[in-house]
DOBA-815555 format. One record per residue (C-alpha): residue number from 1; residue in three letters; y, x, z. Coordinates in nm, 2 decimals, padded with zeros to 4 digits. Layout:
- keba;torfi;c2;c1;c3
- NUM;ALA;Y;X;Z
...
***
This chain:
- keba;torfi;c2;c1;c3
- 1;UNK;-02.90;-00.83;01.64
- 2;UNK;-02.66;-00.78;01.93
- 3;UNK;-02.32;-00.95;01.90
- 4;UNK;-02.12;-00.63;01.94
- 5;UNK;-02.33;-00.46;01.66
- 6;UNK;-02.29;-00.76;01.44
- 7;UNK;-01.91;-00.76;01.49
- 8;UNK;-01.88;-00.39;01.44
- 9;UNK;-02.08;-00.41;01.11
- 10;UNK;-01.86;-00.71;01.00
- 11;UNK;-01.54;-00.54;01.08
- 12;UNK;-01.64;-00.22;00.91
- 13;UNK;-01.75;-00.41;00.60
- 14;UNK;-01.45;-00.64;00.58
- 15;UNK;-01.17;-00.40;00.69
- 16;UNK;-01.34;-00.06;00.62
- 17;UNK;-01.24;00.23;00.84
- 18;UNK;-01.00;00.53;00.81
- 19;UNK;-01.16;00.87;00.76
- 20;UNK;-00.95;01.18;00.68
- 21;UNK;-00.65;00.96;00.60
- 22;UNK;-00.83;00.74;00.35
- 23;UNK;-00.97;00.39;00.39
- 24;UNK;-01.34;00.39;00.33
- 25;UNK;-01.49;00.05;00.23
- 26;UNK;-01.87;00.09;00.29
- 27;UNK;-02.13;-00.13;00.14
- 28;UNK;-02.36;-00.35;00.35
- 29;UNK;-02.65;-00.12;00.27
- 30;UNK;-02.44;00.18;00.40
- 31;UNK;-02.38;-00.01;00.73
- 32;UNK;-02.74;-00.13;00.76
- 33;UNK;-02.85;00.23;00.74
- 34;UNK;-02.57;00.36;00.97
- 35;UNK;-02.64;00.11;01.24
- 36;UNK;-03.02;00.10;01.19
- 37;UNK;-03.04;-00.28;01.17
- 38;UNK;-03.26;-00.52;00.98
- 39;UNK;-03.12;-00.58;00.63
- 40;UNK;-03.24;-00.95;00.61
- 41;UNK;-03.05;-01.04;00.93
- 42;UNK;-02.74;-00.86;00.82
- 43;UNK;-02.73;-01.02;00.47
- 44;UNK;-02.80;-01.36;00.63
- 45;UNK;-02.50;-01.32;00.87
- 46;UNK;-02.28;-01.19;00.58
- 47;UNK;-02.37;-01.48;00.36
- 48;UNK;-02.34;-01.75;00.63
- 49;UNK;-02.00;-01.62;00.76
- 50;UNK;-01.85;-01.53;00.43
- 51;UNK;-01.79;-01.16;00.48
- 52;UNK;-01.76;-01.09;00.11
- 53;UNK;-01.48;-01.34;00.07
- 54;UNK;-01.31;-01.20;00.38
- 55;UNK;-01.33;-00.85;00.24
- 56;UNK;-01.17;-00.97;-00.09
- 57;UNK;-00.89;-01.14;00.10
- 58;UNK;-00.83;-00.83;00.31
- 59;UNK;-00.83;-00.60;00.01
- 60;UNK;-00.58;-00.84;-00.16
- 61;UNK;-00.35;-00.83;00.15
- 62;UNK;-00.36;-00.44;00.15
- 63;UNK;-00.28;-00.43;-00.22
- 64;UNK;00.01;-00.68;-00.18
- 65;UNK;00.15;-00.48;00.11
- 66;UNK;00.12;-00.15;-00.09
- 67;UNK;00.28;-00.31;-00.40
- 68;UNK;00.57;-00.45;-00.19
- 69;UNK;00.62;-00.11;-00.03
- 70;UNK;00.63;00.06;-00.37
- 71;UNK;00.87;-00.20;-00.50
- 72;UNK;01.11;-00.15;-00.21
- 73;UNK;01.09;00.23;-00.26
- 74;UNK;01.17;00.20;-00.63
- 75;UNK;01.46;-00.04;-00.56
- 76;UNK;01.60;00.19;-00.30
- 77;UNK;01.58;00.49;-00.54
- 78;UNK;01.74;00.29;-00.82
- 79;UNK;02.02;00.16;-00.61
- 80;UNK;02.08;00.52;-00.49
- 81;UNK;02.10;00.64;-00.84
- 82;UNK;02.33;00.36;-00.95
- 83;UNK;02.59;00.43;-00.68
- 84;UNK;02.87;00.66;-00.75
- 85;UNK;03.02;00.81;-00.44
- 86;UNK;03.39;00.82;-00.44
- 87;UNK;03.39;01.17;-00.29
- 88;UNK;03.23;01.30;-00.61
- 89;UNK;03.50;01.15;-00.84
- 90;UNK;03.82;01.34;-00.90
- 91;UNK;04.12;01.12;-00.81
- 92;UNK;04.26;01.12;-01.16
- 93;UNK;03.94;00.97;-01.30
- 94;UNK;03.87;00.70;-01.03
- 95;UNK;04.04;00.43;-01.24
- 96;UNK;03.79;00.46;-01.52
- 97;UNK;03.50;00.20;-01.55
- 98;UNK;03.18;00.32;-01.37
- 99;UNK;02.99;00.35;-01.70
- 100;UNK;03.24;00.61;-01.83
- 101;UNK;03.25;00.78;-01.49
- 102;UNK;02.88;00.83;-01.48
- 103;UNK;02.89;00.99;-01.83
- 104;UNK;03.18;01.22;-01.73
- 105;UNK;03.02;01.33;-01.41
- 106;UNK;02.69;01.40;-01.58
- 107;UNK;02.87;01.62;-01.84
- 108;UNK;03.04;01.82;-01.56
- 109;UNK;02.72;01.85;-01.36
- 110;UNK;02.83;01.63;-01.07
- 111;UNK;02.57;01.43;-00.88
- 112;UNK;02.59;01.06;-00.93
***
């Protein structure tokens, strides 16, 4: 098997590829058929070089990055909802505790 074909198969197996905006994670059998290579040789390289472990590690990294992004988005939304903008608060109510202000603003249909 040529080195560039082997590397292409390894990269597609470990990292997948993007198609129509979604990541596709093909099986080794899919890639063997796609590239028309010997299955025994491909499985030997995969086993010898630890492609399965590399794939698991890459998938975990993707999941961790996605989770971190989602957490940041949620924190941002929560912090935005918790802030009361002074411009939305009538002057004669600005001395009240924030908890009471949020309740009052909600009752009168003001955004918080």
